[in-house]
Each structure stands twice: as C-alpha cells, then as structure tokens.
N, C-alpha and C positions, 0 to 999 in steps of 0.2 A: 715554327716552321720546321723544327727538327734539326737545325744546324748545330754543330758543335762550336762553342765559342771559347776562344782564348782571350781572357780579359787581361790585357797587357798594361796594367796600371803602374807597376814598379813601385809599390808602396814602400816608404821608408820613414819611420817616425818612432816615437817612444812606444814601448810594448803595449801599453793600455790603449793608445790611439789606434794602433794597427789592429789590435784585437777587436775594438769596437767597429772599425771600418769593415773588417772581414765578416763580422756578424751581420752587418747590413747587406753585404754582397752575397752571403751564403744562399739566401732564397732564390737567387738568380739561377742557380744550378749550372754554372759554367763548367765546361770540360776542364779548363786549366785557368788558374789565377796566379799571378806572380807578384813578388816583392823583391826588394834589394837585400842580398845577403849581408851587405855592409852594415845593416842594422843590428847584427849579432844574433847569437843563439836565443837569448831571452825574447827578443822581438819576434823571431821566427816561430818559437813555441807559442807565443801569444796569438800570432796570426793563425796557426793551426787550430788552437782552441776556439777562436772566434769563428773560423770557417766551419768547424765541426759542431757548432752550437745549434745547428738546425739540420734536419734530415737531408735537404737538398745539398747543403754544403759538404756533407760527408762524401758525396759522390765526386766532388771536384778535386783535381790534382792541384797541389800547391807546390810551386817551384820558386827558386830564388835566382835572381840575376847575379852572376859572379862578376866578371869584368866585361864591360861593354866591348863589342867587337871593333869599335872605333879607337880603342886604346891599345898601346903596345908597351913593351918594357921601358922604352925611353920616356913615354908619357907618365907611366907609374913612378919612375924614379925622379924625373925632373919637375913634374907638376904636382903629383900627389904624395911625394916623399915616401913611396913604398919601394924599399930596396930589395925586393924579391922579384924573380921573373914571373911573368903572367901565369905560366903553367903552375907554379907553386902556389900563387895566390888563389887561383881557381880551385886547385885541389883542397886548400884549407877551407875556403868558403863552402865548397861542396861537402866536405866532411862536417862542417858546422850545420849545414842544412840537413844532413842525414841525422845528426844528433838531435836536431830540433823536431824530427818526425816529418820532414818534407819528402815529397815524392821525387824531386829532381831539381835540375838547375838549368839556367840559360847560360850557354857558353859558346865559344866558337867551335866549329866542327873539329878544329885542331886539338881541342881538349877533350873531345868526346871519348877517346879511349880511357882517359883517367876517370871519367864519370861512370863509364860502363864497369870498370873495376870496382867502384864503390857500390854498384848495384842500384844506381839511380838512373832516371830518364834524363836525356839531354835534349833540349830545344835549342837549335843552332841557327841563329841569324847570320847575316854576312854571306849568304849563299848567292853566288853569281854563276851564270852560264859562261862557258868558256868564251873568251874574247870580250866579255863585258867589262866595263870599267869598275874598279873597286870603289870609286868615289871616295867618301869619307871613311870607309871601312879599312881597317888595317889587317885584320885576320879573317881572310875569306877562303871559301872553298866552293867547288862546283857541287851540284847535287850528287853526282856519282862519287866524288871523293868523300863527301860527308857520309854517304852510305858505307863506303869502304872503311872509314874510321869508326863506324858504329853509332852514328847519330840516331836518336830515336825519332825526332821530328826535325824538319827543316823550315826555316822562315825565309821566304823569297819575296823581296820587295821590288826594287827597281828593274831587275832583269825581266820582270813581267810588266809592271806598270809603265815603264818607259819604252817597252818594245814596240816596234812597228806593228806586229801582230801579237797582242797579248795572249790570245787563246793558244796560238802555236807555241809561244814561249812557256806558258803554263804546262801544256802537254809534254814539252821536252823535259821540263823539270820533273814531272811525274814519272815519265819514262826512265830518266836517269836514276831516280831514287828508288824505283821499284825493286 
C-alpha cells in the first residue's frame, strides 16, 4: 500500500541470532528497524550485516534503542546498577551504534541534541501534547519542544490514541512538529 513501516521489535540477543533475524526481516523493506543498543557493538554490527544481506534490507534504516523513556537516573542507579546519568549512557550507546554502522537511535527528545552532534538520526518516543499526562514515561516532551531540540522523528502514542478526538490530536502533533 506504499506506507512506510517502523518495525519496533527491539531485538536483543547474541550477535549470530540477531544477524539471522535481521536477514529474515530484510526482505520486508521496512523504512526503519530497531534493536537494543544494550547488546553491544558486535551485536549491532551483526544486525547491520544481516539487514544488508539482501537488496531490500539495504534500504532500511537501522537504529538502536538507548535508554527507554520510562527510565530515569534513579532507576538506572537503583534498579539497573548503572551509576552514570541517563544523558551519558545515551551518548555512549549512540556512539557505539555509530561505530557499528547504524543510522541512529531511539532516545527521548531531551537527548536529541547529543544525537544530532554525533550525526545520527533520533527517533523520540515519550511525546505528549501540552497538558497530557506523562503516564509511565519519565522523560517526555511536546512535539514543538522535540522539534526545537532537533529530534528527527517523533513517536506519539497515548496523546493520540486516548484523545477524545484522535484526528484533531494527530493534526496538532503534525502542526507542532512541522
């Protein structure tokens, strides 16, 4: 039907398994496919190889999820035993993604300037219209603020899907991000 697809699978496994999975996904010709940066540089390189193993896959952008927008510094430190601020971890994971040959990362809009400096694309979830609840998200931004920060793409969920008028909410998001 000509739609651009973002395949949000967040793959994370040993390099060989991720490479094989990407090789199977490559013929789908998705616009963007993601995996977790947590798997490391070798896993991300293997994913790139698997995706590039067929002509359709070479057209897909491959991006890595850095730190989920539902996490913050406190969660990193107390639950995941990561003693660095979210912004530092995102920058390191993005640097690893770049070394692995990926096109960009998933991060909150708050980290988009860091990603732009690295020359990567940023896909930014946790986007909320002004006045909407953050729900389980910890690092959120409006579409306008995400644009101001340099986000390449925004991901809007509940601000549209839970809106009284989803079409109007969608149009407002598009208008703010233009």
